[in-house]
N, C-alpha and C positions, 0 to 999 in steps of 0.2 A: 379099896381101889382109890387110889388118888388120883383128880383128873387135871392135870396142867393145861389151862388156857393160855395161847399166847397171842399178848396183840397183834393185828393183821397197820394198826392207821399207824404205825412209828413202830422202827427198828429200833434192840436193844441197843441203850447206850443213846440214842438221841432225842434232842425233844421231840415233842410232838410238833412246835410248830416249826423248826426245821425239816422236820422230814417232810411236814405237809409241803413247805416251802420248793425244795429238791424236786417234788412231784409236780406241783403247779410249774416247775421250769422247764418240764421237759414235754407236757403236755397238750394238750386245744389250741388255742391262736399264738397264743405264748412267743414259741420259736419261731415263728414265720413274721411276729413283729419285729425283730432286728433286721432279718435281710431286706425285709419291705421297707423299712424306714433308710438304710443302706441303698438302695436300690432308685427309691424317691427324691434321694439328695443328690449321688452320684449322676443320674441320667441327663437332669436339665444343668448342674453343673458342667460335665463335660462337656456338653454341645455349645456351651460358651466359653468355654479356657482361653481363647486369644482374651476374653477383656478381665483375665484375673490371674493368670500366671505369670509367674515375674512380679507380684507384686503382694505383702503379704498384707496390707491394707486391704487393698483390692478381692485380693481368695481370700478374707472373710466376712469382707462385705457382704459378698456372695451367696456364701456358705450361711449369715446369719441369716439373709431372705428370706432361702430355701427352706431351710430349718421353722421358721418360726410360718412362711406362708403355706410351706406342704405338708412340714413333718408333723409340725402341730396339731392341726385337722387329723390327721392320718394316727397320732397318737392318739387324741381323743377320742377316735370310731374305733379302733381295736380294743380300745380300755369298755365302751362303753359297750362293745360287742361279748365282751368279757363280763360285763359286768350284768347282765340281763341273762348269763346262762343259767341260774335259776330260776329265773321265770319256765325260759322255753324248756326245762327238763322237769320240771313241776315239785321242783326239790328244796324253794326256799322255804315251807312251815318243816322241815326234817331237820334244816340245820339250825331251826329254835333252841333243840334238842341237846345240841350240842354243848357241853362244856364248857370252851372253849368262848371266851367272852365277844362279844359283836363286831368291836374295833378289830381285835385281834384276825377276826376271820374277813374280815373285809380289806385289815391290812396286806396278809396272806394272799388272798388272789388275787391283788390291784398290782400288787412289789412286781410279781414277772414280767408285766406288759413294760411297765415303767424298764425295770431292769434291761430287756430287751432293746425297748428301744434305746437304751441310753447306749448300747451294747452295736446297735448300727449306727448311731451318728458318730461315735467314736472311729469307728474302719472308715464311715464317709472323710470324718476330718483327719487321719492318719491318710488316705488316698492322696486329698488333693492338697496335702503339706506335703508329700514328698512329692506332688507334679510341679508345685511352684519353687521349693527347697535350691533345683540347680540352677532357679532363673534370677534367686535374689541374690543380691553383696551389701544391704544395710538391712538395720532392725530385727525383727523378728513376729510373730504370732502373737496376742495378745490373749493373755489366760482369762483377763476377767471374759470377753467375749465367749469363751469353751464353757466357763462357768456357769454363766446366766444361759444359754443357748440349752445347756442339759437342763438347767432348772425350768425353762418351759418347758419342757418335753415331760421332765418329773410332774409336773404342776399339776398340765391337760390330760396328762393318764389317770390321776387320783381325780381329779375331777369326770373327765369321762367316765371312769369308773360307776363311779355316785349317783350318777344319771343312766348308766344303765339299770342302776339297781332297783334306781325309784318310777324309771316310766317302763314303763312294758310294750309299750309300741316296739313294733321288731323295726320300722323303719328310721327309728330313734337316731342310728348310727351314723346312712352316711345326711341326714340334716343338722343333724351336731356340729360332723365334720364340717358342711358351708356354714353353720351358726360360727366357730372358731375361723374361717378362712375371714369372714366377714368382721367379725369383733377383735381378729387382728392385721387384717390390711387397713382397712377402712379409717382408720387415726391417721395415717400417714400423708392424709386428704387435707388431715386440719392446720392448719397456721400456728393455733396454740400451743405453749408449754404442756398442757395434758396429753397432748399425743404422746409426751414419751414415757406414760403410764400404759401404752402400748410395748410389750417384748416383739410386736412385730415390727415395730417402728427402723425403718431404711438408718442405716449408721454406717459415715461416710467417712472410712478409715484408712484412708490412702494415704492424709496428710495430717491426722488429728489421733489420739489415744485415749480411751478413758481413764477420768480419773481415778484414782488407786481405791475410795471407796464404792467405786461402780457398781461392784459382783456383789457387796453384800447387802446392798438397797435394794438393790434389783430383785435380788435371790428374798429378802424378806417381804419385799411386795407379789414377787407371785407365789411364793412359796407360803405366804401366809394366808393369800386364798384358798389356794387347794387345802391347806390345814385346816380353814375356818370349815368348808365344805365336808369336811372327811367328817368331823370331828361335830359338827351339829348331825351328822348323819349318823354317826357309829357310836360314838363315846356313849359310857351310861351318864357322866355328868355331863350332859350337853352345854352348859356354860360355859366348860371350858374353851369351849370355842371363841369368846372371846376376847383369849388371851390372842391367838395369832392375828385376828381379825386386827385388836388396837395396835399391831406390832404392823399389818400389811396397813391400817392409816396412817402409822408416821413417816414409816419407808415413803408411799405417796405423800403425804407433806411435805419431804425431801426432794422429791423430785418434781413436782411440778413448780416450785420455784424457782428453781437449779435450771431446766429446761435444756439449752444448748452447753450451757457451762459442764454438763456431763460429762463432756470431749474438752480435751484441750491441741490444743498445735503440738506436732509429733516434730521438733526440733533435728531429729537425724532423717526426717524425711524429706526436708524443705532444704536444705544444706547446702550449699555450694560446690560440686565437684571439677574441678576444671582439669583437660586433655592437660599433654606437658609436650607442646608445638614445638617444631624444629624450629632454632634462631631466624626471626626474622618471621614466622610464620602466628596467624593469629590463633587464638586459644580457644576453644570450645568448652562452654561447662554450661552442665547441666545440673539438675536436683539431685540430691545424693541417692533418692529410691531408682533412678535413672540411668544410675553409674555404670553399670551394665551394657548401655546402650551407646554410651562411647563411639566404640568402635565401628561402632555398624553409621552414626552421625557423621563421624570422621569421614569412613571411604564416600558415602554420601558426598558429602560437600567438597572432598576434592577437585574436584572439577570447577569446581563456582570459584575454592581459593585460589586456585594455579591463574586463573584467569585473572583476577583482584594483587598477584602479585605483582609488587614494585610501583602500583597504582598510587600516586600523592592522596591521602584522605582515607586510602581503604579500613574498616575499621578495624583494631588490633584486638577485638573480642564477638564472640557471640554466645549469647547467652540465654537459657532458660526464662523467659518470665516468670515463671512461677518461683525461681529456688531466692534464697536469700540474696540481699546486699554483697555486694563488694571491691577489691580494689577494681577500677577502671585507668584503662591501660590509655596509654596515651594520644590514641585518635582515638579513643572512644569503642562503644560497642552497639551491636545492631543482635534483634532480635533471634533466635533458632525457632523455624516452625514448631509451633504445635502440636504433643501428638501426643495424645494415651493410649493406654490396656486396649488393644481391642480393635483399636483404629489407628493407624500410624506405623504401631508396636504391637509386636506379640511375640511373646520368646527372647526380649532385649536383641530383635532384628527387626530394622523399617521394613515393611510390608509395603512400600513405596515407595523405594529412596530417590525416583525421578522427582516424586511429586512433591518429598520431602523440600527437595532441594530447588525445585521450583516458589516454593513457600516461603523460602529461605529469602530466595534471594527477592521475590515480593516483598516481605517484609521491609527490608536494603532499598529497595526502589521506591517504596511508598509514599507520594505526597498525599498529604492531608490539607486539603484547600476548601473544608466544607464550612468553616467560618467566615469563607469571602465570599461576598453577593453577589448571584450569576457568574460564578465562577468557569463553570462550564462555556459559558456564551460570549466566554473573552475571547479577543483579535488573539491567536496564536496556542487557544488553552488545548484544542485537539491536539494539534504538534505535538505538544508536550508531552499530552496519555500516550497519543504512538508510539513518541521517544520514551518512555518509562515503558511502555509493552516491551518494545524490543531490548533495551537493556535486559532487561530481567529474563525474555526469554536466550539473550546470547551467553547473561551468565547463568543460567542455571542447565544449558545446553537441550533445551528446549528443541523437538523439530518442527515445531508452528508455536507462532504469538497467539494471545487469544484473541487481536483484531487482525482479522485477513491486510488490513491496510498496513498491516506492520512491518509482511515480510519482506517489502523492499529496504526500510529500513533497521533490519537485522542482517539482511543479504551486506549493506553497505558499513554496519559496524566491523561485520568479520570483513571483509575486504581491506579495510583500514590496515597502514604499516605499526606493527606492534607500538615504536615508540609514539607515533601518532596517536594509537588510539590509547594509550596509557595515558600521555597528559589530557587528551577530550576526556577520557573517561573520570579523573581526577577536578576538571571544575565544572563536571557533570553530577559527580557524589556533592561538593561544595554549594548546590544550590539545593538538597533536598525540601529541603525546610521554605524554599523561599516560591511564594505565587505568583509573583508576577512573570506571564511566560518570557517579557521580551528579558529577561536577567538570564534563562535555561537555556542552556548551547544545547543545541535539538541536530538531528542528524536530516 
C-alpha cells in the first residue's frame, strides 16, 4: 500500500512564501491596520477641511503632517505588536526548526502590516484628493510627497516589527508609538537644517514644490535605515546591513546641507490672475492658486467699487500682495485683503464678505505715519484718524465705524451730494501718503 502525504502549508503549484504571505494578509491584526490608518488620517483631516479644501499644496501639507505624526506611530505600534506574536504564543523556538531562512520569515510576517497600512494611506489620499479636486483650478498634487509618505509608513512598519521581535515587554507597542511621535515631531522645533532629516518635518506646499530628486533621496534615507535594522536583525550575513546604512548616510549628507532648498518656489501658484472688468472699472488680481475665488471677491467688493466709481485718483486695480508683479494701471494699485484657506476662504468662497470689504477699504485708507515723531500728539491728527475711519466705513458699507466718534463723520459723508462727495474723495485720496494734518481734507 502506498501512502500519499499532502502538504497543508502551501497549495499545490504555489511557492510556500507566497502562500504564507496570502495567509498572513487575511489573519491577525494586519487586515485591521488599513482601516485604522485610513480613519486615523481622515478624522482629523475632515475636522480641518476648510484649511485645505481648494488647495493642492495645503491638502498635501495637512495630509503629510497627519501621516507622519499619527500614521507613522500607529503603523510602528501595530507592526511591533505583530512582531511580538511569537513571544506571546511561545512559538519562537518552533520557528527555528522551519527550513526557511530567518530573513524570509521576518519579511513574510512584517509585509502584511505595511501593505495594509499603505492601502489605508492610499484610501485616505483618494478621499482628500477627491474632496479637493472640485475646488482647484490650477496645479496638481505632488507625487514626490506621496512617495515619501508611503516610504515613511513602510519604514516605520519594518522597524516596529523588529523591535517587537527583540523586546518581549507587552507594553512596548504603545511606548514605541509615543517614541516615534516624539522622534518625528520634535525636530520641527529646531531651526537647523538637520530637521529635514525627520520625515515628520512640516512642508509648506501651498507656494512651493519639492525638487525633482527629493523623493529618491528621502526614500534612500528612511528606507536605508529600515533596511539596516531589518538586515542586522534577520540576515544570515549581518554585514550586509552596512550597504543600506551607507546609502542612508549618503542621503543624509545630501539632505542636511540642502535644507530649505529641497523645495523651490512654484511659479504656477503665485502667477497673477486678473478679472476681466467692465470698461472704466478697476481690475481685481489674485495669485493663480486663488483664481477660483475671484467671483466671490468681485461680489464682496462690488459696493465699494461702485462708491469709488468716478472718483478722481481712485485705484485702477486691486491686487493680492502675494501674487507676482504685473503691469501697474494708470491710477496705481491698492492691496486686496489678505485671506488664507480656512480663514477668510473656504471652498473658494469668502467666509465673511463684509469683513473682506472692510479690510480692503482699510488697506486703501491706511496712512502710515509711524515714522513721524509724535504723530498722534500733533494738532489735528485725531481728526485725520477719525476721517480715515469714516471713509473706510462708508466705502465698505459697514453699519458702524470702529471709533464711535466717527459716526457723525460717516453721516456727513453720506449726506454729501454725489458730485461734491466724489470731488472731496479725490482730494482725500491724493493725501493718503501725507502725514501733515493741515494738508488732509477732514470731515
